[in-house]
C-alpha positions as CSV (number, residue, x, y, z in Angstrom):
1,M,12.1,40.1,-8.3
2,K,10.1,37.0,-9.2
3,L,6.4,36.2,-9.2
4,G,5.6,32.5,-9.1
5,G,3.2,29.8,-8.0
6,Y,1.3,26.8,-9.4
7,V,-2.2,25.6,-10.0
8,K,-3.1,22.3,-8.2
9,A,-6.4,20.7,-9.0
10,N,-7.9,18.1,-6.6
11,L,-10.7,15.7,-7.4
12,N,-12.2,14.1,-4.2
13,N,-14.7,11.3,-4.5
14,D,-16.0,9.8,-1.2
15,F,-18.0,6.6,-1.6
16,D,-19.0,6.7,2.1
17,P,-18.6,10.4,2.9
18,I,-18.2,12.3,6.1
19,G,-19.7,15.8,6.5
20,S,-16.6,17.6,5.4
21,K,-16.2,17.5,1.6
22,A,-12.7,18.8,1.1
23,Q,-10.8,17.6,4.2
24,F,-10.7,14.6,6.5
25,N,-12.4,16.1,9.6
26,T,-13.3,13.4,12.1
27,T,-15.7,15.7,13.9
28,T,-18.0,15.6,10.8
29,I,-18.4,11.8,10.7
30,P,-22.2,11.2,10.7
31,V,-23.9,8.7,12.8
32,D,-26.7,6.7,11.0
33,A,-26.2,8.6,7.7
34,V,-28.1,7.6,4.6
35,P,-25.9,6.0,1.8
36,R,-24.6,8.7,-0.5
37,Q,-21.4,9.9,-2.3
38,N,-19.6,13.2,-2.4
39,T,-17.6,14.5,-5.4
40,L,-15.6,17.7,-5.2
41,L,-13.3,19.3,-7.8
42,H,-11.3,22.3,-6.6
43,A,-8.0,24.2,-7.0
44,R,-7.9,25.7,-3.5
45,Q,-4.3,24.5,-2.9
46,S,-3.0,26.6,-5.8
47,Q,-0.3,28.9,-4.6
48,L,1.0,32.4,-5.4
49,N,4.3,33.8,-4.3
50,F,6.5,36.9,-4.5
51,D,10.3,36.8,-4.0
52,A,12.6,39.8,-4.2
53,S,16.3,40.0,-3.3
54,W,19.1,42.5,-3.7
55,N,22.5,43.4,-2.2
56,S,22.7,46.1,0.4
57,P,25.6,47.6,2.4
58,R,24.6,45.3,5.3
59,G,24.5,42.1,3.1
60,P,22.0,40.3,1.0
61,V,18.3,41.2,1.6
62,R,15.3,39.1,0.7
63,L,11.6,39.6,0.9
64,Y,9.3,36.6,0.4
65,S,5.5,36.1,0.5
66,E,3.4,33.0,-0.3
67,G,-0.2,31.9,0.1
68,D,-2.9,29.7,-1.1
69,F,-6.8,29.6,-1.1
70,L,-7.2,26.5,1.2
71,C,-9.4,28.0,3.9
72,P,-13.2,27.5,4.6
73,T,-14.1,30.8,2.8
74,N,-11.8,30.2,-0.3
75,A,-10.1,33.5,0.5
76,Y,-6.3,34.1,0.1
77,R,-4.5,32.4,3.1
78,L,-1.0,33.8,3.9
79,L,1.5,30.9,4.4
80,H,4.8,32.7,4.5
81,A,5.7,36.4,4.7
82,Y,9.2,37.4,5.9
83,G,12.2,39.6,5.4
84,E,15.7,38.4,5.7
85,V,19.0,40.4,6.1
86,K,22.2,38.2,6.2
87,N,21.3,35.6,8.9
88,L,18.4,37.5,10.5
89,L,14.9,36.4,9.5
90,V,11.8,38.3,10.6
91,G,8.2,37.3,9.8
92,Q,6.2,34.1,9.4
93,T,7.5,30.9,8.0
94,W,8.1,27.3,9.0
95,T,9.0,26.7,12.6
96,T,12.7,26.2,13.5
97,F,11.7,23.5,16.0
98,T,11.3,20.8,13.3
99,S,13.7,19.6,10.6
100,R,11.7,19.3,7.4
101,E,14.1,16.6,6.2
102,A,13.2,14.4,9.2
103,L,9.5,14.1,8.4
104,S,8.2,10.7,7.3
105,A,7.5,10.0,3.6
106,T,3.8,9.6,2.9
107,L,1.5,9.4,-0.1
108,D,-1.3,11.3,1.9
109,I,-2.0,14.6,0.2
110,D,-2.6,16.3,3.6
111,G,0.8,15.0,5.0
112,A,1.7,12.8,7.9
113,V,-0.6,13.1,10.9
114,P,2.1,13.3,13.6
115,S,4.2,15.8,11.8
116,V,4.8,19.3,13.2
117,N,4.4,21.8,10.4
118,R,3.6,25.0,12.2
119,R,4.4,28.5,10.9
120,Q,5.8,30.9,13.5
């Protein structure tokens, strides 16, 4: 059994800000806005995870859960939660319709815009 995670601090400073302080949300771009700046320091992308595995008569068993706090209410957001026995996985994790290795390399903290990163 293992408990893990990390703390990730973000400092955002917008010299010509939109209405959304923490994310680039194009629907919050103001029209005729007064000149101003936004600065936001947060650790909402910090993650916590739980991982347990053991051997059973049917083969290796694994339980995994992971989440962060990156939601509008700063509540715990479940990212992954699944159980695995041999080659059978049941729960919520990355989609099998996208190869994570095939995604484009980017410096954008929110990831590449055209990438498919759904959890099923």
